[in-house]
Each structure stands twice: as structure tokens, then as C-alpha cells.
N, C-alpha and C positions, 0 to 999 in steps of 0.2 A: 276223835271224840273230845268234847270239852272236858276239862277237869272238874273236880268237885266245886271249886270256887266259881267257875264259869257257869256251871249248871245252876248253882244256888242263885247267882246274880242274873241269870238269863242273858248273859253277855259273853261274847267271845273274848278270850284272853283276859279274864277278870282277876286272875291271881296277881297281886301287886308286884311280884318279882318277875313276872313274865315280861319280856322285852318287846313283844309285838307292837304294842301301842306306842312305846317310846320310839321304836324304829319308824313306825308310820308317822309319828310326829315330825321326825327329822326329814323324812322324804316327802310327805304330802300335807304337813300341817294338821295331822289328825292325831295329836298326842293325847296322853292320858289326862291332861289338865282340862280337856273339853268334856262336855256331857257325851255319854255313849252315842246317843242319836246323832249328834253333830259329827262325831268321828266317822260313823257309818256313812253319813251323807257325804262327807268329804271324800271318802274312798270311792263311793259310787260315782261321784262327779268325775273322778279320775279314771273311771272304767275298771275299777277293781272290785271283784266279788270275793267274799270270804264265805266258804262253805265247808262243811265236814265231809270227809270221804265216807265216814260211817254214819248211817242213820241210827243204829243202835248196836250195843254190845254189852257184855257183862265184864265188869272189872271191879276190883276193890281198890279204892283210892283213885289217884289221878295219873299214875304212871302208865304210859302206853305199854310197857313191858308186862303189865298185869292183865291186859286184855285177854280174855279166854277166846282163843282162835275159833272154836266151834260155835261161838255165840255171835259172830260178826254178821251184820246185815248192812250192806252198802247202800248209800243214797242212789237215787235214780239219775245218774249222770246223763244218760241218753235224753231223758226229758229235759233236764237242766240245759243241756247244749241246744236242744231244739228251741227252748224258750229264750235262750241268749246266744243267737247265732254269731255275734260279733266277737266271741271269745277267741283269742289268738294263741294264748300260752297258758299253761297250768304250772303252778308252783306248789310245792309241798313244804309245809313247815315241819321238817324233820323226816327221819327215815321211816318211821312207822306209817305215817300218812302215805308216803310214796309206795311202800310195800303193799299196803292195803289197796291202794288204787290199782296198782299193777296186777295184783292177785284177784281182786274181787270186782273191779270195774272195767278195766281195759278189755277183757275178753268179751264183754257184752256190747262193746261199741263197734260200729262199722262206719264206713264212709270217712269223710275228711276229719271228723272229730277223733277217730281212732289214731290219727297221726299227728295230733296237736303236739307241739313241743312241750315237754314236761321236764321240770328241773326240781330236784330236791335242794332246798336251802337249809342252812343250819337252823336247828330248832331254837325258837326264842324262849323255850321253857327254862326255868331256873335249874331243872335237872340236867340240862345240857351245859355244863360249865367248861367244856374243852376250849371254847372261844369266849373272849370277853365281848362287851357291848360294841366296841369300836370295830372289832374283827367281823362280828355278825353284821353290823351296819354296812360295812364295805361290800360284803357279798350280796346282801339284799339290795343295796343301791345299784350295783352293777346289773343284777338280774332284772330289776323292775324299771330300769331306764328305758325310755322310748327307743325304738329300733335305730333311729338315726344317732343316738348318743351312746350306744353300746360299743364296746371294743371288739 
């Protein structure tokens, strides 16, 4: 779920200390210096979708750890995958997104989409300070590289 700053702005990763757009700038030229619509356009042009695992939940503040588990309502990924059949891989921006997908989404999927490769990446949130920008960038770069460029 988007944090308070993102919900207020109506934009993904709007908190100024979140590293998502800085990483997207390094990898795809979709950095925070651009207007939000242009950043989104550049990611779409590269075949990258950004979507929340959760459609709604209750939490106070922005921390994923504050999400009330019994309030979780997942997005309709089956419909999303039907509408976007070219999706080949799924990445999670942090542990909570991965856990919510595996717990609330995966069990409702069938067919090839149930077996899509799915990888948790280090959270770009300022709350995840275990890795610095360069470390996070290296992991994201390796994961999002085209198949012929991955190790």
C-alpha cells in the first residue's frame, strides 16, 4: 500500500526519501527530476508496471508493519494478468509486499501466471536502512536487467 505521502500526492513513491524513483532514474531515465506522468510513461515504454499488491487495508501511518492483517483486501491480479498477458516476472519492493502477494494473491491464481518468477527486492523505503542507495541499486539493476544481460 502506498504511504501517507503517496496517497496525498496520488503518486507512487512520493516520499522524498524513498529511493524508488532515484533507482528508476539510474536504470531507465525515469528519475525524480521528471514530472510524475513522464516517469510513468518511461517505465511503461520499458514494459514495467507498478501496482500495489493490496487494494485496501487499515493502518496508521505509512509503515507496512502497522497494517492490520484482518483488514487486507488484495488487488485482482488474475484480471490484471489477463489484461497484461506479456508479464514475465514479478518483483516486490520489500518483504511485506511479497508476503501479502504469497498469502492473499497466489492462492487465487491458476495457469501459467501462478508460476511467474517472483522476486523480493530490497525495499526502497527510507524505513529500510540496512542497505544504502548503491547496494539497493546493484540488486535492482541485476533483477531488472533483460534476460540476456542477467548473470
